[in-house]
PASEBA-1860 file (N, C-alpha, C; in nm, 3 decimals):
! residues 184
1> MGTIGDSL> 0.088/-0.102/-0.015/0.000/0.001/-0.029/0.085/0.120/0.002 ~ 0.027/0.244/0.036/0.122/0.359/0.047/0.131/0.427/0.177 ~ 0.168/0.531/0.184/0.185/0.593/0.316/0.051/0.634/0.378 ~ -0.039/0.697/0.308/-0.192/0.713/0.367/-0.247/0.596/0.406 ~ -0.239/0.505/0.325/-0.322/0.375/0.336/-0.258/0.282/0.471 ~ -0.144/0.295/0.474/-0.060/0.212/0.577/-0.111/0.284/0.705 ~ -0.103/0.444/0.719/-0.119/0.514/0.824/-0.270/0.505/0.886 ~ -0.363/0.485/0.777/-0.507/0.433/0.815/-0.514/0.302/0.881
9> DRAAEDTF> -0.434/0.200/0.827/-0.444/0.068/0.886/-0.365/0.078/1.027 ~ -0.263/0.151/1.032/-0.203/0.177/1.182/-0.298/0.238/1.295 ~ -0.372/0.338/1.231/-0.461/0.401/1.307/-0.563/0.315/1.367 ~ -0.630/0.228/1.261/-0.710/0.121/1.289/-0.648/0.021/1.416 ~ -0.532/0.011/1.413/-0.460/-0.106/1.504/-0.458/-0.011/1.652 ~ -0.451/0.085/1.635/-0.417/0.177/1.769/-0.568/0.175/1.867 ~ -0.682/0.133/1.797/-0.811/0.125/1.853/-0.858/-0.003/1.919 ~ -0.752/-0.104/1.879/-0.782/-0.227/1.954/-0.774/-0.249/2.085
17> TRKPPVST> -0.854/-0.314/2.150/-0.868/-0.325/2.308/-0.800/-0.439/2.359 ~ -0.750/-0.530/2.292/-0.662/-0.641/2.336/-0.572/-0.671/2.207 ~ -0.447/-0.724/2.249/-0.327/-0.731/2.188/-0.383/-0.865/2.079 ~ -0.352/-0.868/1.964/-0.353/-0.980/1.873/-0.287/-1.114/1.938 ~ -0.312/-1.215/1.887/-0.208/-1.338/1.937/-0.060/-1.327/1.884 ~ 0.035/-1.372/1.999/0.145/-1.358/1.955/0.239/-1.463/1.881 ~ 0.190/-1.582/1.946/0.265/-1.704/1.878/0.241/-1.736/1.743 ~ 0.325/-1.806/1.692/0.282/-1.844/1.549/0.142/-1.953/1.552
25> AARVGFLV> 0.151/-2.047/1.639/0.038/-2.140/1.655/-0.090/-2.081/1.664 ~ -0.076/-1.971/1.784/-0.212/-1.898/1.795/-0.250/-1.803/1.690 ~ -0.162/-1.738/1.617/-0.212/-1.662/1.498/-0.268/-1.734/1.397 ~ -0.211/-1.866/1.360/-0.248/-1.934/1.260/-0.390/-2.003/1.307 ~ -0.409/-2.037/1.438/-0.514/-2.073/1.485/-0.634/-1.993/1.466 ~ -0.606/-1.858/1.495/-0.719/-1.757/1.474/-0.746/-1.747/1.330 ~ -0.663/-1.755/1.217/-0.694/-1.740/1.099/-0.776/-1.866/1.045 ~ -0.729/-1.983/1.085/-0.806/-2.123/1.060/-0.955/-2.098/1.128
33> KQLGTTRA> -0.977/-2.044/1.233/-1.103/-2.033/1.286/-1.172/-1.938/1.194 ~ -1.114/-1.806/1.157/-1.173/-1.712/1.067/-1.206/-1.766/0.954 ~ -1.131/-1.847/0.891/-1.143/-1.897/0.747/-1.216/-2.017/0.731 ~ -1.238/-2.097/0.849/-1.298/-2.220/0.838/-1.219/-2.348/0.817 ~ -1.110/-2.339/0.726/-1.026/-2.468/0.692/-0.875/-2.437/0.704 ~ -0.805/-2.532/0.719/-0.668/-2.511/0.694/-0.648/-2.482/0.542 ~ -0.712/-2.541/0.453/-0.671/-2.544/0.297/-0.685/-2.396/0.288 ~ -0.822/-2.316/0.333/-0.837/-2.189/0.286/-0.737/-2.081/0.364
41> TAQLLGVS> -0.678/-2.129/0.481/-0.582/-2.039/0.534/-0.459/-2.090/0.461 ~ -0.423/-2.195/0.414/-0.299/-2.222/0.327/-0.310/-2.129/0.188 ~ -0.416/-2.150/0.135/-0.443/-2.035/0.004/-0.398/-1.918/0.039 ~ -0.457/-1.847/0.144/-0.431/-1.717/0.201/-0.324/-1.676/0.218 ~ -0.232/-1.761/0.277/-0.090/-1.746/0.320/0.013/-1.764/0.218 ~ -0.032/-1.851/0.096/0.064/-1.894/0.014/0.148/-2.006/0.033 ~ 0.100/-2.101/0.133/0.197/-2.208/0.172/0.110/-2.341/0.150 ~ 0.180/-2.437/0.173/0.092/-2.573/0.172/-0.012/-2.601/0.301
49> QRSVERYL> -0.092/-2.697/0.277/-0.187/-2.703/0.385/-0.110/-2.763/0.502 ~ -0.011/-2.859/0.447/0.057/-2.919/0.563/0.138/-2.834/0.654 ~ 0.185/-2.721/0.605/0.266/-2.615/0.677/0.166/-2.557/0.761 ~ 0.048/-2.529/0.741/-0.062/-2.473/0.812/-0.062/-2.564/0.954 ~ -0.085/-2.695/0.894/-0.133/-2.800/1.003/-0.005/-2.801/1.107 ~ 0.125/-2.783/1.065/0.246/-2.790/1.128/0.262/-2.673/1.221 ~ 0.218/-2.560/1.174/0.229/-2.413/1.262/0.108/-2.445/1.371 ~ -0.016/-2.509/1.331/-0.114/-2.517/1.448/-0.078/-2.610/1.546
57> KGTRRHPP> -0.003/-2.745/1.511/0.045/-2.841/1.605/0.154/-2.773/1.696 ~ 0.238/-2.685/1.629/0.351/-2.624/1.700/0.472/-2.704/1.675 ~ 0.468/-2.793/1.577/0.589/-2.860/1.520/0.695/-2.782/1.446 ~ 0.619/-2.679/1.378/0.719/-2.570/1.319/0.669/-2.426/1.382 ~ 0.761/-2.372/1.445/0.738/-2.239/1.523/0.762/-2.122/1.463 ~ 0.859/-2.132/1.368/0.935/-2.006/1.318/0.925/-2.013/1.158 ~ 0.798/-1.961/1.090/0.795/-1.970/0.968/0.917/-1.853/0.882 ~ 0.935/-1.871/0.751/1.030/-1.768/0.707/0.962/-1.646/0.714
65> QAIATRID> 1.067/-1.547/0.706/1.033/-1.411/0.732/0.911/-1.354/0.640 ~ 0.924/-1.406/0.516/0.786/-1.344/0.425/0.660/-1.408/0.461 ~ 0.656/-1.503/0.514/0.526/-1.582/0.545/0.484/-1.543/0.693 ~ 0.572/-1.516/0.785/0.556/-1.464/0.919/0.497/-1.314/0.898 ~ 0.541/-1.247/0.814/0.500/-1.096/0.762/0.359/-1.121/0.739 ~ 0.332/-1.203/0.641/0.192/-1.248/0.577/0.098/-1.260/0.673 ~ 0.136/-1.369/0.786/0.054/-1.398/0.894/0.011/-1.292/0.993 ~ 0.132/-1.189/1.017/0.088/-1.079/1.099/0.006/-0.992/1.022
73> AEVKRRWQ> 0.012/-0.956/0.905/-0.066/-0.872/0.822/-0.231/-0.935/0.838 ~ -0.224/-1.069/0.797/-0.386/-1.098/0.791/-0.459/-1.107/0.907 ~ -0.377/-1.143/1.041/-0.451/-1.155/1.163/-0.457/-0.999/1.207 ~ -0.385/-0.914/1.193/-0.419/-0.755/1.210/-0.519/-0.705/1.127 ~ -0.552/-0.771/1.017/-0.649/-0.708/0.938/-0.775/-0.774/0.980 ~ -0.789/-0.877/1.043/-0.933/-0.943/1.090/-0.936/-0.921/1.234 ~ -0.841/-0.869/1.303/-0.858/-0.882/1.444/-0.966/-0.759/1.471 ~ -1.046/-0.807/1.578/-1.153/-0.705/1.650/-1.220/-0.617/1.536
81> PLIRRRAV> -1.316/-0.666/1.452/-1.364/-0.607/1.348/-1.484/-0.489/1.429 ~ -1.549/-0.543/1.514/-1.638/-0.450/1.557/-1.582/-0.328/1.641 ~ -1.473/-0.358/1.703/-1.420/-0.226/1.753/-1.347/-0.142/1.664 ~ -1.292/-0.194/1.563/-1.264/-0.112/1.441/-1.364/-0.035/1.387 ~ -1.497/-0.093/1.366/-1.602/-0.045/1.296/-1.642/0.081/1.399 ~ -1.674/0.038/1.532/-1.688/0.152/1.614/-1.605/0.279/1.607 ~ -1.481/0.245/1.608/-1.392/0.373/1.597/-1.432/0.447/1.471 ~ -1.439/0.385/1.357/-1.443/0.444/1.227/-1.560/0.548/1.242
89> KRAVDTGG> -1.705/0.467/1.278/-1.826/0.522/1.312/-1.798/0.657/1.388 ~ -1.758/0.650/1.489/-1.713/0.741/1.589/-1.640/0.872/1.515 ~ -1.521/0.840/1.430/-1.459/0.942/1.381/-1.535/1.018/1.257 ~ -1.633/0.917/1.196/-1.714/0.990/1.093/-1.822/1.054/1.146 ~ -1.884/1.030/1.257/-1.992/1.092/1.310/-1.977/1.206/1.388 ~ -1.873/1.203/1.459/-1.866/1.323/1.559/-1.685/1.354/1.589 ~ -1.604/1.254/1.581/-1.471/1.266/1.637/-1.370/1.348/1.509 ~ -1.397/1.312/1.383/-1.305/1.366/1.278/-1.158/1.270/1.305
97> ITVETRAR> -1.076/1.328/1.229/-0.923/1.265/1.208/-0.842/1.331/1.237 ~ -0.717/1.321/1.300/-0.594/1.398/1.300/-0.513/1.364/1.225 ~ -0.453/1.460/1.145/-0.343/1.438/1.063/-0.197/1.504/1.102 ~ -0.099/1.440/1.123/0.027/1.484/1.163/0.096/1.446/1.040 ~ 0.172/1.544/0.970/0.260/1.515/0.863/0.376/1.622/0.870 ~ 0.469/1.589/0.784/0.583/1.661/0.747/0.572/1.631/0.590 ~ 0.521/1.717/0.508/0.535/1.727/0.351/0.577/1.840/0.298 ~ 0.590/1.835/0.150/0.611/1.939/0.086/0.475/1.990/0.025
105> FGFTAAPG> 0.432/2.106/0.042/0.319/2.137/-0.001/0.350/2.250/-0.117 ~ 0.260/2.252/-0.233/0.288/2.340/-0.337/0.147/2.417/-0.336 ~ 0.169/2.544/-0.380/0.039/2.647/-0.386/0.012/2.704/-0.487 ~ -0.129/2.746/-0.525/-0.156/2.825/-0.631/-0.255/2.918/-0.576 ~ -0.210/3.035/-0.609/-0.262/3.141/-0.513/-0.268/3.273/-0.610 ~ -0.316/3.397/-0.574/-0.313/3.521/-0.629/-0.186/3.553/-0.694 ~ -0.180/3.644/-0.793/-0.042/3.687/-0.826/0.003/3.771/-0.717 ~ 0.154/3.750/-0.726/0.232/3.815/-0.627/0.250/3.729/-0.524
113> STDDPRLR> 0.213/3.609/-0.497/0.235/3.517/-0.375/0.324/3.413/-0.446 ~ 0.387/3.347/-0.364/0.486/3.245/-0.394/0.402/3.103/-0.428 ~ 0.468/3.041/-0.506/0.406/2.911/-0.548/0.526/2.813/-0.522 ~ 0.638/2.823/-0.462/0.732/2.759/-0.440/0.684/2.647/-0.325 ~ 0.712/2.509/-0.403/0.686/2.408/-0.271/0.772/2.435/-0.144 ~ 0.720/2.409/-0.022/0.765/2.419/0.117/0.753/2.305/0.207 ~ 0.838/2.269/0.253/0.858/2.158/0.342/0.790/2.223/0.497 ~ 0.672/2.158/0.532/0.615/2.200/0.650/0.569/2.092/0.728
121> RITEHLPP> 0.578/2.094/0.863/0.533/2.017/0.962/0.411/2.053/1.013 ~ 0.279/1.978/1.006/0.161/2.008/1.041/0.093/1.914/1.113 ~ 0.025/1.934/1.237/-0.066/1.870/1.295/-0.186/1.926/1.305 ~ -0.296/1.879/1.230/-0.426/1.933/1.217/-0.537/1.836/1.238 ~ -0.662/1.869/1.328/-0.775/1.784/1.315/-0.877/1.843/1.205 ~ -0.897/1.730/1.130/-1.009/1.740/1.018/-1.126/1.697/1.060 ~ -1.225/1.762/1.042/-1.369/1.719/1.078/-1.416/1.602/0.998 ~ -1.537/1.543/1.077/-1.588/1.416/1.009/-1.605/1.405/0.868
129> SYAQQLFD> -1.649/1.509/0.804/-1.679/1.492/0.662/-1.536/1.447/0.582 ~ -1.429/1.501/0.617/-1.306/1.467/0.570/-1.289/1.331/0.589 ~ -1.309/1.284/0.708/-1.285/1.142/0.751/-1.351/1.042/0.684 ~ -1.493/1.082/0.652/-1.594/0.992/0.585/-1.524/0.984/0.434 ~ -1.481/1.093/0.382/-1.419/1.101/0.248/-1.303/0.985/0.227 ~ -1.211/1.002/0.327/-1.092/0.939/0.320/-1.129/0.776/0.360 ~ -1.200/0.731/0.456/-1.252/0.586/0.461/-1.318/0.555/0.352 ~ -1.413/0.616/0.285/-1.482/0.549/0.176/-1.380/0.534/0.050
137> AHASGATE> -1.294/0.643/0.030/-1.191/0.609/-0.063/-1.092/0.493/-0.038 ~ -1.051/0.491/0.090/-0.953/0.385/0.126/-1.031/0.230/0.104 ~ -1.167/0.230/0.156/-1.232/0.101/0.135/-1.265/0.071/-0.017 ~ -1.273/0.182/-0.081/-1.317/0.143/-0.238/-1.167/0.102/-0.316 ~ -1.058/0.119/-0.250/-0.927/0.091/-0.320/-0.873/0.198/-0.395 ~ -0.895/0.331/-0.339/-0.835/0.443/-0.398/-0.684/0.447/-0.412 ~ -0.631/0.490/-0.489/-0.476/0.502/-0.512/-0.430/0.618/-0.412 ~ -0.292/0.615/-0.377/-0.227/0.702/-0.299/-0.253/0.827/-0.330
145> QQLAAIVA> -0.240/0.877/-0.456/-0.277/1.019/-0.497/-0.416/1.052/-0.476 ~ -0.491/0.992/-0.471/-0.652/1.021/-0.463/-0.639/1.035/-0.282 ~ -0.618/0.959/-0.215/-0.606/0.976/-0.067/-0.518/1.119/-0.040 ~ -0.415/1.129/-0.123/-0.337/1.251/-0.072/-0.407/1.387/-0.113 ~ -0.505/1.368/-0.198/-0.581/1.491/-0.268/-0.699/1.503/-0.156 ~ -0.755/1.414/-0.106/-0.835/1.430/0.016/-0.789/1.485/0.112 ~ -0.671/1.442/0.173/-0.575/1.499/0.292/-0.566/1.657/0.253 ~ -0.503/1.668/0.135/-0.450/1.829/0.091/-0.587/1.899/0.084
153> QGLQEMYF> -0.685/1.856/0.042/-0.811/1.955/0.053/-0.850/1.973/0.183 ~ -0.851/1.871/0.276/-0.887/1.904/0.417/-0.777/1.997/0.500 ~ -0.654/1.975/0.461/-0.555/2.064/0.527/-0.584/2.208/0.463 ~ -0.601/2.216/0.333/-0.632/2.364/0.264/-0.737/2.412/0.310 ~ -0.851/2.344/0.369/-0.966/2.424/0.421/-0.948/2.456/0.570 ~ -0.891/2.354/0.639/-0.882/2.373/0.789/-0.747/2.464/0.832 ~ -0.626/2.415/0.784/-0.502/2.487/0.818/-0.480/2.621/0.744 ~ -0.445/2.593/0.604/-0.408/2.703/0.531/-0.516/2.804/0.494
161> KDRGRRAQ> -0.640/2.786/0.488/-0.750/2.891/0.468/-0.787/2.914/0.616 ~ -0.770/2.870/0.702/-0.818/2.892/0.836/-0.956/2.901/0.845 ~ -1.036/2.764/0.806/-1.168/2.743/0.809/-1.246/2.855/0.736 ~ -1.191/2.894/0.617/-1.247/2.989/0.531/-1.250/3.145/0.570 ~ -1.164/3.165/0.666/-1.132/3.303/0.707/-1.048/3.373/0.637 ~ -0.949/3.325/0.547/-0.840/3.395/0.497/-0.802/3.312/0.361 ~ -0.732/3.381/0.281/-0.680/3.312/0.149/-0.782/3.245/0.077 ~ -0.870/3.324/0.037/-0.988/3.249/-0.028/-0.971/3.203/-0.159
169> GLVVDLNT> -0.858/3.248/-0.224/-0.811/3.177/-0.379/-0.703/3.089/-0.356 ~ -0.677/3.044/-0.281/-0.571/2.950/-0.233/-0.605/2.812/-0.286 ~ -0.521/2.724/-0.370/-0.529/2.593/-0.378/-0.400/2.542/-0.342 ~ -0.415/2.412/-0.277/-0.284/2.344/-0.209/-0.283/2.219/-0.263 ~ -0.153/2.177/-0.293/-0.120/2.043/-0.347/-0.021/1.978/-0.235 ~ -0.031/1.838/-0.219/0.054/1.782/-0.146/0.155/1.713/-0.251 ~ 0.261/1.732/-0.235/0.371/1.693/-0.349/0.448/1.573/-0.289 ~ 0.510/1.602/-0.180/0.598/1.491/-0.140/0.565/1.486/0.015
177> IDYLDLSY> 0.562/1.349/0.061/0.511/1.333/0.204/0.638/1.245/0.276 ~ 0.697/1.335/0.369/0.807/1.277/0.438/0.742/1.158/0.531 ~ 0.656/1.202/0.614/0.591/1.111/0.694/0.443/1.158/0.730 ~ 0.356/1.073/0.745/0.231/1.111/0.759/0.160/0.992/0.886 ~ 0.107/1.060/0.979/0.051/0.956/1.058/-0.106/1.017/1.107 ~ -0.209/0.940/1.109/-0.332/0.956/1.122/-0.378/0.877/1.239 ~ -0.481/0.961/1.317/-0.530/0.892/1.444/-0.683/0.941/1.432 ~ -0.766/0.869/1.500/-0.899/0.899/1.519/-0.949/0.838/1.639
END
């Protein structure tokens, strides 16, 4: 995925009320329970059905790094879906989303102002409407540029235009993201 999509996933993990399973056997057991069969789990992970059975029994405890990463990602993606949905609903209904970023912003403004991209560190709370747009775009598989456009639009209105109180003709572009962290 990309910077913004990964940040949305990390923000969802921050809402967990319990930690996901730690051992390989417990993680694979969770996936088998979620998917129903060892065959489906093996297909998901890209390993043989026998490997999944070995992980379950504990005879094979340390999978190769690529498989361990895949197991970890799939467990986190399926862990506590109700808690995750409640947190998203709360962000969309009342809470909004907080963006902390260091990025290079480009500007298009009235003549006489500079349009040189500038590196800025910004922490800004975006209202629920932008959270809704961001979650909908992420769920529908939007590209990183589309997600960045939503974040740039939100920062443009809330930070640069000061909620419509100044810089009426300003248009902000999010050019290069150094880091971005989202929370809700």
